[in-house]
MARKEVO-877305 format. One line per field, with one value per residue (C-alpha): residue in one letter; x, y, z. Coordinates in Angstrom, 1 decimal, decimal comma, always signed. Layout:
<nodes>
resn <- [A; ...]
xx <- [X; ...]
yy <- [Y; ...]
zz <- [Z; ...]
</nodes>
This chain:
<nodes>
resn <- [X; X; X; X; X; X; X; X; X; X; X; X; X; X; X; X; X; X; X; X; X; X; X; X; X; X; X; X; X; X; X; X; X; X; X; X; X; X; X; X; X; X; X; X; X; X; X; X; X; X; X; X; X; X; X; X; X; X; X; X; X; X; X; X; X; X; X; X; X; X; X; X; X; X; X; X; X; X; X; X; X; X; X; X; X; X; X; X; X; X; X; X; X; X; X; X; X; X; X; X; X; X; X; X; X; X; X; X; X; X; X; X; X; X; X; X; X; X; X; X; X; X; X; X; X; X; X; X; X; X; X; X; X; X; X; X; X; X; X; X; X; X; X; X; X; X; X; X; X; X; X; X; X; X; X; X; X; X; X; X; X; X; X; X; X; X; X; X; X; X; X; X; X; X; X; X; X; X; X; X; X; X; X; X; X; X; X; X; X; X; X; X; X; X; X; X; X; X; X; X; X; X; X; X; X; X; X; X; X; X; X; X; X; X; X; X; X; X; X; X; X; X; X; X; X; X; X; X; X; X; X; X; X; X; X; X; X; X; X; X; X; X; X; X; X; X; X; X; X; X; X; X; X; X; X; X; X; X; X; X; X; X; X; X; X; X; X; X; X; X; X; X; X; X; X; X; X; X; X; X; X; X; X; X; X; X; X; X; X; X; X; X; X; X; X; X; X; X; X; X; X; X; X; X; X; X; X; X; X; X; X; X; X; X; X; X; X; X; X; X; X; X; X; X; X; X; X; X; X; X; X; X; X; X; X; X; X; X; X; X; X; X; X; X; X; X; X; X; X; X; X; X; X; X; X; X; X; X; X; X; X; X; X; X; X; X; X; X; X; X; X; X; X; X; X; X; X; X; X; X; X; X; X; X; X; X; X; X; X; X; X; X; X; X; X; X; X; X; X; X; X; X; X; X; X; X; X; X; X; X; X; X; X; X; X; X; X; X; X; X; X; X; X; X; X; X; X; X; X; X; X; X; X; X; X; X; X; X; X; X; X]
xx <- [+108,2; +105,0; +107,0; +108,7; +105,5; +103,7; +106,5; +106,1; +102,4; +102,6; +105,3; +103,3; +100,1; +101,8; +104,1; +101,5; +99,5; +102,6; +103,7; +100,4; +100,4; +103,8; +102,6; +99,6; +101,5; +104,4; +105,1; +108,3; +111,3; +111,9; +115,5; +116,0; +118,9; +119,7; +121,9; +124,9; +122,8; +119,8; +117,4; +115,5; +115,5; +113,3; +113,8; +112,0; +113,9; +111,6; +112,7; +109,2; +109,1; +112,0; +111,0; +111,8; +109,3; +110,5; +108,5; +110,4; +108,3; +108,9; +107,3; +106,3; +102,6; +99,8; +100,1; +103,3; +102,2; +101,1; +97,3; +97,3; +99,3; +97,1; +98,0; +101,7; +102,7; +100,8; +102,2; +105,7; +105,2; +103,6; +106,5; +109,3; +109,3; +109,1; +112,8; +116,2; +119,5; +120,2; +116,9; +113,6; +110,3; +110,2; +113,7; +112,7; +109,6; +111,4; +114,2; +111,7; +109,5; +112,3; +113,3; +109,7; +109,7; +106,6; +107,1; +104,6; +104,1; +101,3; +100,8; +98,4; +97,9; +100,7; +103,2; +104,5; +105,4; +107,5; +107,1; +109,2; +108,6; +111,3; +112,5; +115,3; +117,8; +120,8; +120,4; +116,9; +117,1; +120,4; +119,6; +116,1; +117,4; +120,0; +117,4; +115,1; +118,0; +118,6; +115,1; +114,4; +117,8; +117,7; +114,2; +114,0; +110,3; +110,1; +107,9; +106,0; +105,3; +104,2; +101,6; +100,3; +100,1; +98,3; +95,8; +95,3; +94,9; +92,3; +90,4; +90,5; +89,4; +86,5; +85,4; +85,7; +83,7; +80,8; +80,6; +78,5; +80,6; +83,8; +82,0; +80,9; +84,4; +86,2; +83,9; +84,0; +87,8; +87,6; +85,2; +87,0; +90,4; +89,7; +93,1; +95,1; +97,1; +95,0; +92,2; +94,3; +92,9; +95,7; +94,2; +94,1; +91,6; +91,1; +92,8; +95,7; +96,6; +96,5; +98,8; +101,5; +104,8; +107,9; +109,8; +107,2; +107,9; +111,7; +111,4; +109,1; +111,3; +114,5; +113,0; +111,3; +112,9; +116,0; +117,4; +116,6; +113,0; +112,5; +111,8; +112,7; +110,9; +112,3; +110,7; +111,9; +114,4; +117,7; +120,0; +120,3; +123,7; +122,3; +119,4; +121,8; +123,7; +120,4; +119,3; +122,8; +122,4; +119,0; +120,1; +123,8; +123,0; +120,3; +121,2; +120,9; +118,7; +116,4; +113,3; +110,0; +108,9; +106,3; +102,8; +100,7; +98,3; +94,7; +92,4; +88,8; +86,3; +82,6; +80,5; +77,4; +75,3; +76,0; +73,9; +75,0; +72,5; +73,7; +71,8; +72,0; +69,5; +70,8; +71,8; +75,1; +75,5; +79,0; +79,6; +83,1; +84,8; +88,4; +90,1; +93,7; +97,3; +98,6; +100,9; +98,0; +98,0; +94,2; +94,5; +93,6; +90,8; +89,3; +89,8; +88,0; +85,2; +84,7; +84,4; +81,2; +79,9; +80,5; +83,8; +82,6; +80,3; +77,1; +78,3; +78,2; +75,4; +75,2; +74,6; +72,2; +70,0; +70,2; +70,2; +68,9; +66,2; +65,0; +66,2; +67,4; +70,7; +72,7; +75,5; +76,5; +80,0; +82,5; +86,3; +89,2; +91,9; +94,8; +97,6; +100,8; +98,6; +95,0; +93,2; +89,5; +86,6; +84,0; +80,6; +78,9; +75,9; +73,9; +70,1; +67,2; +66,6; +63,2; +64,6; +67,2; +65,8; +64,9; +68,4; +70,0; +68,1; +68,8; +72,5; +72,8; +70,9; +73,0; +76,3; +75,2; +74,0; +77,2; +79,4; +77,5; +77,5; +80,2; +80,0; +78,2; +80,3; +79,0; +80,0; +83,4; +84,1; +83,1; +85,2; +88,3; +87,9; +87,5; +90,3; +92,8; +91,7; +92,0; +95,4; +97,4; +95,6; +97,1; +100,6; +100,1; +102,1; +105,3; +103,4; +101,0; +103,9; +106,1; +103,2; +102,7; +106,4; +106,6; +103,8; +105,6; +108,7; +106,9; +104,8; +107,7; +105,7; +107,5; +109,4; +107,6; +104,3; +103,6; +104,7; +102,4; +99,4; +97,2; +98,0; +97,2; +93,8; +93,0; +93,8; +91,2; +88,0; +84,7; +85,7; +88,9; +87,2; +84,3; +86,6; +88,7; +85,7; +84,3; +87,6; +88,2; +84,6; +82,4; +82,9; +83,1; +80,2; +80,5; +80,5; +77,9; +77,9; +74,8; +75,0; +72,1; +69,0; +66,5; +68,6; +68,0; +64,2]
yy <- [+100,5; +102,4; +105,5; +105,6; +104,9; +107,6; +110,0; +109,2; +109,9; +113,0; +114,5; +113,8; +115,4; +118,5; +119,3; +118,4; +121,5; +123,6; +122,1; +121,6; +125,1; +124,3; +121,0; +122,6; +125,3; +123,4; +119,8; +118,3; +117,7; +114,1; +112,8; +109,5; +107,1; +103,5; +101,5; +99,5; +96,3; +97,7; +98,9; +102,1; +104,6; +107,6; +110,1; +113,2; +115,1; +116,7; +117,7; +118,6; +115,4; +113,6; +110,4; +108,3; +106,3; +103,6; +101,5; +98,7; +97,6; +94,4; +93,5; +90,2; +90,1; +87,8; +88,6; +86,6; +83,5; +80,3; +79,9; +76,8; +78,5; +81,6; +83,2; +82,3; +86,0; +87,0; +84,2; +85,0; +88,6; +87,7; +85,3; +87,8; +88,9; +85,3; +84,9; +85,3; +83,3; +83,9; +85,4; +83,8; +85,6; +86,7; +88,2; +90,0; +91,5; +92,6; +94,1; +96,5; +97,0; +97,8; +100,8; +102,0; +101,1; +100,1; +97,4; +95,6; +93,8; +93,7; +92,1; +93,2; +92,2; +94,4; +94,8; +93,5; +96,1; +96,1; +99,3; +100,7; +103,7; +104,9; +107,8; +109,5; +109,5; +107,4; +105,1; +104,1; +104,3; +102,5; +99,3; +98,9; +99,5; +96,8; +94,5; +95,1; +94,5; +91,2; +89,9; +90,8; +89,5; +86,2; +85,0; +81,4; +80,7; +78,3; +75,4; +75,7; +79,4; +78,7; +76,2; +78,8; +81,5; +79,1; +78,4; +82,2; +82,7; +80,0; +81,5; +85,0; +83,6; +81,8; +85,0; +87,1; +84,6; +85,2; +88,7; +89,1; +92,0; +89,9; +87,1; +89,6; +91,1; +87,8; +86,6; +89,9; +89,7; +86,1; +87,2; +90,4; +88,8; +85,2; +83,5; +86,6; +86,6; +89,5; +86,9; +85,4; +86,1; +87,6; +85,9; +82,6; +79,8; +76,9; +74,5; +76,7; +77,7; +74,1; +73,1; +75,7; +74,4; +76,0; +75,2; +77,3; +80,3; +79,8; +79,6; +82,6; +84,6; +83,6; +84,8; +88,0; +89,4; +90,7; +94,2; +94,8; +94,0; +96,5; +100,1; +101,8; +105,0; +107,0; +110,1; +111,9; +113,6; +112,8; +114,3; +112,9; +111,5; +109,7; +108,4; +106,9; +105,2; +103,9; +102,5; +100,9; +99,1; +97,8; +96,5; +95,4; +91,8; +91,3; +89,5; +91,6; +89,1; +90,2; +92,3; +90,4; +89,6; +91,8; +90,8; +89,7; +92,1; +91,9; +90,5; +91,8; +89,0; +88,5; +90,8; +89,7; +89,5; +86,8; +86,1; +84,2; +83,0; +84,1; +84,2; +87,9; +90,6; +92,9; +92,2; +93,5; +94,7; +95,1; +96,3; +96,2; +97,4; +97,0; +100,3; +101,6; +101,1; +103,4; +105,3; +106,1; +109,9; +109,9; +109,0; +112,4; +113,0; +109,7; +110,6; +113,9; +112,3; +109,5; +112,0; +113,3; +109,8; +107,9; +108,9; +112,1; +110,6; +112,7; +115,0; +112,1; +111,2; +107,6; +108,6; +111,3; +109,1; +105,9; +107,0; +110,6; +110,5; +106,9; +105,5; +102,3; +102,1; +103,6; +104,2; +103,8; +104,4; +103,9; +103,9; +103,3; +100,9; +101,2; +98,7; +97,7; +96,2; +97,2; +97,7; +98,0; +100,4; +99,3; +100,7; +99,1; +99,3; +97,2; +97,3; +95,5; +92,2; +93,2; +96,4; +94,6; +95,1; +98,8; +99,5; +97,6; +99,5; +102,9; +102,2; +101,1; +104,2; +106,6; +105,1; +104,9; +108,5; +109,8; +108,0; +109,6; +113,2; +113,4; +115,7; +119,1; +122,2; +122,6; +119,0; +119,4; +122,6; +120,9; +117,8; +119,8; +122,0; +119,1; +117,0; +119,9; +121,1; +117,6; +116,9; +118,3; +115,9; +113,0; +114,0; +115,7; +113,1; +111,1; +107,9; +109,1; +110,7; +107,6; +105,6; +108,1; +108,2; +104,4; +104,4; +107,0; +104,8; +101,5; +102,7; +104,8; +108,0; +111,4; +112,7; +116,0; +114,2; +116,0; +119,4; +119,3; +117,5; +120,5; +122,3; +119,2; +118,8; +122,5; +122,3; +119,6; +120,7; +119,0; +117,7; +116,2; +114,4; +113,1; +112,0; +110,0; +108,4; +107,4; +106,1; +103,9; +102,8; +103,9; +100,9; +98,4; +96,2; +95,6; +92,5; +92,7; +90,4; +90,2; +88,5; +88,1; +86,1; +85,2; +86,8; +83,8; +84,1]
zz <- [+122,1; +122,9; +123,8; +120,4; +118,5; +120,4; +119,6; +115,9; +115,9; +118,1; +115,8; +112,8; +114,0; +115,4; +112,4; +109,8; +110,7; +110,1; +106,8; +105,0; +103,4; +101,9; +100,6; +99,1; +97,3; +95,7; +94,6; +96,1; +94,0; +92,9; +92,6; +90,8; +89,9; +89,1; +91,3; +90,1; +90,2; +88,4; +91,0; +90,3; +93,1; +93,7; +96,6; +98,0; +100,7; +103,3; +106,8; +108,0; +110,1; +111,8; +109,9; +106,9; +104,9; +102,4; +99,9; +98,3; +95,3; +93,3; +90,0; +91,7; +92,1; +91,1; +87,4; +87,4; +89,3; +87,6; +87,2; +89,3; +92,1; +92,7; +96,0; +95,6; +95,2; +98,3; +100,4; +99,3; +100,2; +103,6; +104,4; +103,8; +107,4; +108,8; +109,2; +107,5; +107,7; +111,4; +112,7; +113,3; +112,9; +116,5; +116,3; +113,1; +114,6; +117,8; +115,7; +114,2; +117,2; +119,7; +117,5; +117,0; +113,3; +111,4; +108,7; +106,5; +103,3; +100,7; +97,3; +94,5; +90,8; +89,7; +92,5; +95,8; +98,4; +101,5; +103,5; +106,4; +108,5; +111,0; +113,0; +111,1; +113,9; +113,0; +116,1; +114,9; +111,1; +110,4; +112,3; +110,8; +107,3; +107,8; +109,2; +106,2; +103,8; +105,5; +105,4; +101,7; +100,6; +102,4; +103,5; +104,7; +104,4; +107,3; +106,7; +110,0; +109,4; +105,8; +107,0; +109,5; +106,8; +104,4; +107,2; +107,7; +104,0; +103,7; +106,7; +105,2; +101,8; +103,4; +105,1; +102,0; +100,0; +102,4; +101,0; +97,8; +96,6; +96,8; +94,9; +92,2; +91,8; +91,6; +88,9; +87,0; +86,8; +85,5; +82,8; +81,8; +81,5; +80,5; +80,2; +80,9; +84,2; +85,5; +85,9; +88,7; +92,2; +94,4; +97,5; +95,6; +95,7; +98,1; +95,8; +94,8; +98,3; +99,5; +96,7; +97,4; +98,9; +100,3; +97,0; +95,1; +97,3; +96,9; +93,1; +92,8; +95,1; +93,2; +89,9; +90,9; +94,1; +92,3; +92,1; +88,4; +89,1; +91,9; +92,6; +95,9; +97,0; +99,9; +101,5; +104,5; +106,8; +105,1; +102,4; +98,9; +99,8; +102,8; +100,7; +98,2; +101,0; +102,3; +98,9; +98,5; +101,8; +100,8; +97,5; +97,9; +98,9; +96,2; +93,0; +89,9; +88,1; +85,2; +85,1; +85,0; +81,5; +79,8; +80,5; +77,5; +75,9; +77,1; +74,5; +74,7; +75,4; +74,8; +76,9; +78,7; +81,9; +84,5; +87,5; +90,6; +93,2; +96,7; +100,1; +100,8; +101,7; +99,0; +95,4; +94,2; +90,6; +89,2; +85,7; +84,2; +81,1; +80,0; +80,8; +80,3; +81,2; +84,0; +81,6; +79,2; +78,4; +78,8; +82,5; +83,9; +81,4; +82,5; +86,1; +85,7; +83,7; +86,2; +89,0; +87,4; +86,6; +89,8; +91,5; +93,1; +95,8; +96,2; +93,3; +90,8; +88,4; +89,5; +93,1; +92,1; +89,9; +91,8; +95,4; +95,7; +93,1; +93,3; +96,6; +95,0; +96,9; +99,7; +97,3; +93,7; +92,5; +89,7; +89,3; +86,9; +88,0; +85,5; +85,6; +83,7; +81,1; +80,4; +83,7; +84,5; +84,8; +87,3; +88,3; +91,2; +93,6; +96,0; +96,0; +97,6; +95,9; +94,7; +93,2; +91,1; +87,6; +88,1; +89,6; +86,7; +84,1; +85,6; +86,1; +82,5; +81,2; +83,3; +82,1; +78,4; +78,4; +80,1; +77,6; +74,7; +76,0; +78,7; +81,6; +81,4; +81,8; +85,3; +86,1; +84,5; +86,5; +89,7; +89,0; +88,2; +91,2; +93,6; +92,1; +92,1; +95,5; +96,9; +95,3; +98,3; +100,6; +98,5; +99,4; +102,8; +104,7; +104,1; +104,0; +101,3; +99,4; +99,4; +98,0; +95,2; +94,5; +94,4; +91,8; +89,7; +89,7; +89,2; +86,2; +84,8; +85,0; +84,3; +87,3; +86,9; +87,4; +90,7; +89,4; +86,4; +87,9; +88,7; +85,5; +83,4; +85,1; +84,7; +81,0; +80,3; +78,5; +77,9; +74,5; +75,7; +78,6; +76,5; +73,7; +76,2; +77,7; +74,3; +73,0; +76,0; +76,9; +74,1; +71,8; +74,6; +75,7; +79,4; +81,5; +84,3; +87,2; +89,5; +92,9; +95,2; +96,3; +93,6; +90,8; +88,5; +88,8]
</nodes>
């Protein structure tokens, strides 16, 4: 096993140096089709590495679980590899490992992902694809394994709730989204995790893990014909089912400031606005604008004003997280407890001023240069490329998305960026969550 894994890594490192100029100069061609049972498939052929990367994405994340069963989507995803009709979890793990394949699962607010990486030689690829098809089409969710996973989830939850940043973020989502499913915590709560039973996983799987509710992204060393055969093998045993229902619209709620007492040496400040859907045409304008505000590290205003000029924090940042329905814009920092009020005031002033005036011409030029210059790094490996391809498919983005990305960024001007920022955030009053020691004083 180690020999095969080492071979994968060595091949990647060596050939990447040879193919990077090609990746930087031209976006790869995307092929796409729909299978007979309704699965949407996306494929990029690249022979730079003797490998194949696959992301199988289901619209089966926390946004679709009942509010009293938070954590169900993540447990269902985690349990997929715990055994199928004739294989226990050990046999499944060994089936992948013995052929040097890497397999994993993850679950977010919008999507559940099963990933596979394999050498492209037939003797390695075909058996692991068949194994993956088996486990996603017929998982057994063994009771004993479920109890173990629930215990792990509770332990992980306990650990995360010791982090003030996690406490702040969880509360922020509750306040921003209210009764909307995006308020659900993907990792669950103590009460919800303890209440989840095997039947809950079976019912959730039956409804959402179906062909018409999935996207398959494939990148690697195989032809289009072989890719179609691979996708067919992965989907042939899945029921067609129905796509997940449309999520409800997000309703703006009352803004405000919320303080949570927490025994920490630093106070965490997290300010959130409702943002955009992933297919919003303003996405790139907001990405460029946010680079100047808080997404560009030491080149951003938040970092300059809060860290460099005043020494109030080791770091301040902001980001947009668009989703199927309205996502978030979040600005965050951590400061000494005694510096809370000053840091809070400065952060608010920087954001308010930026939303009124937008980036300067100098900031805009720098942001566009860094975003376009860094774009090749976002697709410089099969693993990164398959993740991007899966997002293109899941959010139904144009198939020329990669081809036009740099030109669309370069076409942005200051007015377009400022208008986008103001139209999304300018009329919104944010929710601010403050977590730390003495914050109620």
